[in-house]
C-alpha positions as CSV (number, residue, x, y, z in Angstrom):
1,L,21.9,9.4,-15.8
2,Q,20.9,6.8,-13.1
3,L,23.6,5.2,-11.1
4,V,23.1,2.1,-9.0
5,E,25.5,1.0,-6.3
6,S,25.5,-2.6,-5.0
7,G,27.9,-4.9,-2.8
8,G,27.5,-3.3,0.4
9,G,26.9,-5.3,3.7
10,L,28.3,-6.3,7.1
11,V,31.8,-7.4,7.4
12,Q,34.3,-8.0,10.3
13,P,37.3,-5.8,10.7
14,G,40.1,-7.0,8.3
15,G,37.4,-8.3,5.8
16,S,36.9,-7.3,2.2
17,L,33.9,-6.1,0.1
18,R,33.6,-5.1,-3.6
19,L,31.2,-2.3,-4.4
20,S,29.8,-1.8,-7.9
21,C,28.4,1.2,-9.5
22,A,26.3,0.5,-12.7
23,A,24.2,2.7,-15.0
24,P,21.4,0.5,-16.5
25,R,20.4,2.9,-19.2
26,F,23.5,5.0,-20.0
27,T,27.0,4.3,-21.0
28,L,29.7,5.3,-18.5
29,D,32.5,5.7,-21.1
30,D,32.5,9.3,-21.2
31,Y,32.4,10.0,-17.4
32,D,34.8,10.2,-14.6
33,I,33.4,8.0,-11.7
34,G,33.9,8.8,-8.0
35,W,33.3,7.0,-4.9
36,F,32.2,9.0,-1.8
37,R,31.1,8.0,1.7
38,Q,29.2,9.5,4.6
39,A,29.3,8.3,8.1
40,P,26.5,9.1,10.7
41,G,27.2,12.7,12.0
42,K,29.9,13.4,9.5
43,E,30.3,15.2,6.3
44,R,30.4,13.3,3.0
45,E,33.9,12.7,1.9
46,A,35.7,11.7,-1.4
47,V,37.2,8.1,-1.2
48,S,38.4,7.4,-4.7
49,C,37.9,8.4,-8.4
50,I,38.9,7.1,-11.8
51,S,39.0,8.9,-15.0
52,S,36.7,8.1,-17.9
53,T,39.7,6.3,-19.8
54,G,40.7,4.5,-16.5
55,D,44.4,5.7,-16.6
56,I,44.1,8.2,-13.8
57,T,43.0,7.1,-10.3
58,N,43.1,9.0,-7.0
59,Y,42.4,7.9,-3.4
60,A,41.9,9.6,0.0
61,D,44.8,9.2,2.3
62,S,42.8,7.1,4.7
63,V,42.1,4.3,2.2
64,K,45.5,4.3,0.1
65,G,46.9,0.8,-0.2
66,R,43.6,-0.9,1.1
67,F,41.0,0.2,-1.7
68,A,41.4,-0.2,-5.3
69,I,39.2,1.4,-8.0
70,S,38.6,0.1,-11.4
71,R,36.3,0.1,-14.3
72,D,35.1,-2.3,-17.0
73,N,33.5,-0.3,-19.7
74,A,32.4,-3.4,-21.5
75,K,30.3,-4.1,-18.5
76,N,29.6,-0.5,-18.0
77,T,30.5,-0.8,-14.4
78,V,32.9,0.6,-11.9
79,Y,34.2,-1.2,-8.9
80,L,35.7,-0.3,-5.5
81,Q,37.5,-3.2,-4.0
82,M,37.8,-2.6,-0.3
83,N,40.4,-4.7,1.7
84,S,41.6,-4.6,5.3
85,L,38.4,-2.9,6.4
86,K,38.2,-1.0,9.5
87,P,35.4,0.1,11.8
88,E,36.0,3.8,10.7
89,D,35.2,2.7,7.1
90,T,31.5,2.2,8.2
91,A,29.4,4.6,6.0
92,I,27.0,4.8,3.3
93,Y,29.0,4.6,0.1
94,Y,27.8,6.6,-3.0
95,C,29.1,6.6,-6.5
96,A,28.9,9.6,-8.8
97,A,29.6,10.7,-12.4
98,R,30.9,13.8,-14.0
99,A,31.5,14.8,-17.6
100,G,33.0,18.1,-16.6
101,V,34.0,19.5,-13.1
102,E,30.9,19.0,-11.1
103,W,29.7,15.6,-9.7
104,N,26.3,15.9,-11.2
105,Y,24.9,12.5,-11.1
106,W,24.6,10.3,-8.0
107,G,23.4,6.9,-6.9
108,Q,21.3,6.0,-3.9
109,G,24.1,4.7,-1.9
110,T,24.9,1.3,-0.3
111,Q,25.6,0.7,3.4
112,V,28.8,-0.6,4.5
113,T,29.2,-1.7,8.1
114,V,32.6,-3.0,9.6
115,S,31.9,-4.5,12.8
116,S,32.7,-7.7,15.0
């Protein structure tokens, strides 16, 4: 299962970005999808996740009220809308998929840099 992230870039504080996670050769319908991030010198942390049916979502406290995860199974894509971005949101963002408990499938990551 190959996952491909896109949508990262450089944005000023207070700005917005929308990340996408797609699976070119697999259907994501049966998988929970999570977004994780890793900043330089820090451990990877969970940002948000969404159930396979889309009815359950979770967010890290640090992004609640600013980020929104969604999925469009018709487009086989999961999104992470990021608003009111802060410099501390700077990191490589990864999406991951799981059919059970473990996040077994990972993308290559997309860089998000929040800076003036």
